[in-house]
One Martini backbone bead per residue (centre of mass of N, CA, C, O) as a GRO file, in nm:
protein
  207
    1MET     BB    1  24.070  50.462  12.018
    2ILE     BB    2  24.061  50.127  11.930
    3ALA     BB    3  24.187  49.937  11.692
    4LYS     BB    4  24.077  49.692  11.474
    5ARG     BB    5  24.200  49.377  11.379
    6GLU     BB    6  24.184  49.216  11.074
    7PHE     BB    7  24.140  48.888  10.941
    8SER     BB    8  24.178  48.701  10.691
    9PRO     BB    9  24.068  48.397  10.587
   10GLY     BB   10  24.332  48.309  10.447
   11LEU     BB   11  24.521  48.346  10.694
   12VAL     BB   12  24.379  48.150  10.882
   13ILE     BB   13  24.414  47.895  10.708
   14MET     BB   14  24.725  47.900  10.699
   15ALA     BB   15  24.764  47.869  11.004
   16LEU     BB   16  24.620  47.596  11.036
   17VAL     BB   17  24.799  47.435  10.841
   18ALA     BB   18  25.065  47.478  10.994
   19VAL     BB   19  24.980  47.340  11.258
   20ALA     BB   20  24.910  47.064  11.136
   21ALA     BB   21  25.190  47.005  11.016
   22LEU     BB   22  25.346  47.016  11.281
   23GLY     BB   23  25.189  46.790  11.426
   24GLY     BB   24  25.246  46.567  11.215
   25GLY     BB   25  25.555  46.570  11.242
   26VAL     BB   26  25.573  46.491  11.538
   27ASN     BB   27  25.413  46.226  11.512
   28PHE     BB   28  25.608  46.093  11.311
   29ILE     BB   29  25.861  46.092  11.488
   30LEU     BB   30  25.741  45.925  11.720
   31SER     BB   31  25.655  45.679  11.549
   32GLN     BB   32  25.937  45.609  11.443
   33GLY     BB   33  26.058  45.545  11.716
   34TYR     BB   34  25.869  45.308  11.776
   35LEU     BB   35  25.928  45.134  11.526
   36ASN     BB   36  26.231  45.104  11.578
   37SER     BB   37  26.201  44.958  11.850
   38VAL     BB   38  26.049  44.715  11.733
   39GLN     BB   39  26.262  44.630  11.525
   40ALA     BB   40  26.493  44.589  11.733
   41SER     BB   41  26.322  44.343  11.874
   42ASN     BB   42  26.198  44.149  11.645
   43LEU     BB   43  25.920  44.077  11.771
   44SER     BB   44  25.956  43.957  12.037
   45GLY     BB   45  25.679  43.748  12.150
   46VAL     BB   46  25.521  43.744  11.888
   47GLU     BB   47  25.233  43.566  11.787
   48THR     BB   48  25.197  43.362  11.476
   49ILE     BB   49  24.928  43.189  11.315
   50LEU     BB   50  24.889  43.004  11.020
   51PHE     BB   51  24.628  42.907  10.805
   52LEU     BB   52  24.656  42.692  10.505
   53GLY     BB   53  24.458  42.448  10.572
   54TYR     BB   54  24.293  42.127  10.469
   55ASP     BB   55  24.200  41.768  10.542
   56ALA     BB   56  23.842  41.655  10.548
   57THR     BB   57  23.810  41.414  10.391
   58ASP     BB   58  23.639  41.101  10.288
   59ASN     BB   59  23.933  40.958  10.316
   60ASP     BB   60  24.216  40.772  10.366
   61SER     BB   61  24.382  40.988  10.266
   62ILE     BB   62  24.629  41.252  10.322
   63VAL     BB   63  24.700  41.584  10.264
   64TYR     BB   64  24.965  41.754  10.311
   65HIS     BB   65  25.118  42.062  10.327
   66ASP     BB   66  25.339  41.952  10.092
   67GLY     BB   67  25.141  41.760   9.892
   68VAL     BB   68  25.151  41.492  10.022
   69ILE     BB   69  25.037  41.172  10.000
   70SER     BB   70  24.956  40.945  10.188
   71ASN     BB   71  24.968  40.643  10.247
   72SER     BB   72  24.801  40.377  10.057
   73GLN     BB   73  24.724  40.219  10.276
   74SER     BB   74  24.488  40.061  10.418
   75TYR     BB   75  24.348  40.262  10.650
   76TRP     BB   76  24.547  40.493  10.735
   77HIS     BB   77  24.291  40.708  10.834
   78GLY     BB   78  24.014  40.515  10.892
   79ASN     BB   79  23.864  40.491  10.619
   80LYS     BB   80  23.594  40.267  10.506
   81SER     BB   81  23.373  40.490  10.423
   82PRO     BB   82  23.152  40.727  10.261
   83ASP     BB   83  23.003  40.843  10.580
   84GLY     BB   84  23.172  41.041  10.695
   85ILE     BB   85  23.318  41.175  10.982
   86LYS     BB   86  23.455  40.957  11.204
   87ARG     BB   87  23.523  40.808  11.473
   88GLY     BB   88  23.883  40.748  11.438
   89GLU     BB   89  23.938  40.932  11.234
   90ARG     BB   90  24.126  41.152  11.008
   91ILE     BB   91  24.274  41.481  11.014
   92GLY     BB   92  24.412  41.782  10.847
   93ILE     BB   93  24.603  42.076  10.962
   94TYR     BB   94  24.744  42.374  10.843
   95VAL     BB   95  25.047  42.515  10.982
   96GLN     BB   96  25.218  42.833  11.077
   97ASN     BB   97  25.504  42.976  11.210
   98ASN     BB   98  25.515  43.347  11.202
   99SER     BB   99  25.752  43.374  11.402
  100MET     BB  100  26.057  43.438  11.585
  101ASP     BB  101  25.952  43.204  11.761
  102LYS     BB  102  25.858  42.955  11.923
  103ILE     BB  103  25.566  42.736  11.954
  104LEU     BB  104  25.351  42.639  12.221
  105PHE     BB  105  25.111  42.407  12.282
  106LYS     BB  106  24.837  42.383  12.511
  107LYS     BB  107  24.570  42.383  12.313
  108VAL     BB  108  24.353  42.150  12.133
  109LYS     BB  109  24.049  42.218  11.939
  110LEU     BB  110  23.758  42.023  11.827
  111GLY     BB  111  23.491  42.147  11.879
  112ASP     BB  112  23.425  41.982  12.194
  113THR     BB  113  23.731  41.881  12.178
  114ILE     BB  114  24.015  41.794  12.358
  115TYR     BB  115  24.349  41.748  12.261
  116SER     BB  116  24.622  41.532  12.283
  117PHE     BB  117  24.955  41.487  12.278
  118GLU     BB  118  25.165  41.291  12.049
  119ASP     BB  119  25.514  41.205  12.005
  120MET     BB  120  25.590  40.925  11.851
  121VAL     BB  121  25.751  40.729  11.989
  122PRO     BB  122  26.078  40.663  11.877
  123ASN     BB  123  26.051  40.763  11.548
  124TYR     BB  124  25.866  40.994  11.453
  125LYS     BB  125  25.600  40.847  11.324
  126MET     BB  126  25.351  40.778  11.138
  127THR     BB  127  25.049  40.593  11.184
  128PRO     BB  128  24.836  40.363  11.118
  129TYR     BB  129  24.519  40.288  11.206
  130SER     BB  130  24.558  39.960  11.193
  131MET     BB  131  24.771  40.025  11.405
  132ASP     BB  132  24.928  39.982  11.723
  133GLY     BB  133  24.967  40.288  11.804
  134PRO     BB  134  24.991  40.593  11.975
  135LEU     BB  135  24.755  40.692  11.808
  136GLY     BB  136  24.443  40.818  11.923
  137ALA     BB  137  24.168  40.902  12.040
  138LYS     BB  138  24.197  41.237  12.127
  139GLU     BB  139  24.449  41.283  11.935
  140TYR     BB  140  24.774  41.439  11.842
  141THR     BB  141  24.988  41.543  11.572
  142ILE     BB  142  25.297  41.650  11.390
  143VAL     BB  143  25.359  41.702  11.059
  144VAL     BB  144  25.659  41.786  10.854
  145ASN     BB  145  25.683  41.520  10.655
  146GLY     BB  146  25.596  41.367  10.388
  147ASN     BB  147  25.488  41.020  10.277
  148SER     BB  148  25.391  40.804  10.010
  149HIS     BB  149  25.570  40.521  10.112
  150GLY     BB  150  25.529  40.611  10.421
  151PRO     BB  151  25.596  40.736  10.704
  152ALA     BB  152  25.567  41.025  10.845
  153SER     BB  153  25.708  41.304  10.981
  154THR     BB  154  25.756  41.421  11.304
  155VAL     BB  155  25.794  41.583  11.572
  156GLU     BB  156  26.097  41.595  11.785
  157ASN     BB  157  25.899  41.601  12.055
  158LYS     BB  158  25.748  41.611  12.378
  159THR     BB  159  25.629  41.871  12.256
  160PRO     BB  160  25.402  42.100  12.108
  161GLU     BB  161  25.600  42.235  11.843
  162LEU     BB  162  25.711  42.529  11.659
  163LYS     BB  163  25.920  42.669  11.475
  164ALA     BB  164  26.041  42.922  11.323
  165GLY     BB  165  25.864  42.894  11.015
  166GLN     BB  166  25.713  42.640  11.061
  167THR     BB  167  25.552  42.359  10.901
  168GLY     BB  168  25.233  42.180  10.953
  169THR     BB  169  25.038  41.882  11.034
  170ILE     BB  170  24.750  41.835  11.205
  171ILE     BB  171  24.674  41.524  11.350
  172LEU     BB  172  24.345  41.396  11.402
  173GLU     BB  173  24.180  41.176  11.619
  174LEU     BB  174  23.865  41.131  11.641
  175ASP     BB  175  23.593  41.173  11.898
  176GLN     BB  176  23.394  41.255  11.665
  177SER     BB  177  23.124  41.300  11.455
  178PHE     BB  178  23.074  41.414  11.106
  179LYS     BB  179  22.907  41.572  10.886
  180ASN     BB  180  22.894  41.678  10.591
  181ASP     BB  181  22.928  42.025  10.562
  182ARG     BB  182  23.047  42.108  10.841
  183ASP     BB  183  23.112  42.343  11.072
  184VAL     BB  184  23.436  42.353  11.240
  185ARG     BB  185  23.594  42.431  11.527
  186PHE     BB  186  23.930  42.557  11.557
  187GLU     BB  187  24.176  42.551  11.835
  188ILE     BB  188  24.455  42.750  11.955
  189THR     BB  189  24.658  42.736  12.249
  190THR     BB  190  24.911  42.890  12.400
  191GLN     BB  191  25.143  42.924  12.648
  192LYS     BB  192  25.104  43.256  12.626
  193GLY     BB  193  24.772  43.286  12.542
  194GLY     BB  194  24.715  43.237  12.258
  195VAL     BB  195  24.440  43.268  12.015
  196PHE     BB  196  24.343  43.037  11.745
  197VAL     BB  197  24.102  43.050  11.477
  198TYR     BB  198  23.913  42.799  11.288
  199THR     BB  199  23.755  42.664  10.985
  200VAL     BB  200  23.608  42.346  10.927
  201ILE     BB  201  23.499  42.141  10.654
  202SER     BB  202  23.347  41.867  10.635
  203GLY     BB  203  23.459  41.684  10.346
  204GLN     BB  204  23.696  41.887  10.291
  205GLN     BB  205  23.932  42.090  10.095
  206MET     BB  206  24.219  42.315  10.172
  207GLY     BB  207  24.522  42.410  10.005
   0.00000   0.00000   0.00000
């Protein structure tokens, strides 16, 4: 007759805990190896765009990302009266490239309209709405440094891009009108296929 060996419940629980601890340790070691490999690559190729706020107020001046209020010249950004954000007027959206590499914008869209980039040559300066400059309806540029006494500086590129860590204000000359307090979808698609979405409330400022 074969004797049956019985295991106490406490012994069984201890064995299960030991197995779980061993499995967790192996998983930790493997995950550490993966994290180290990611860190070694400096996250190269990973794109991150941060939206820091916007100025979509129904005013003539725009507050840029660096806190500078745009030139106080009359109709600098196209607003002639507080009657909602109208076609031909301008708004600014603050963005930061929080990636290790530069980011190239492939498509910028506000509401139902896709906007094309204007490089603002030859001086790479923001132009007032009342002046026959290069920026027109359905176009945008990127301000990198505000100037309260003159034209702000824009990116000095033929293409819409932000360097790693760079912050800018995307200035859009509107192709459609918006009533105040309306949620408007803003979307950036990068050359690598990344899509970044943000909500702008017309007539308001954030950040």
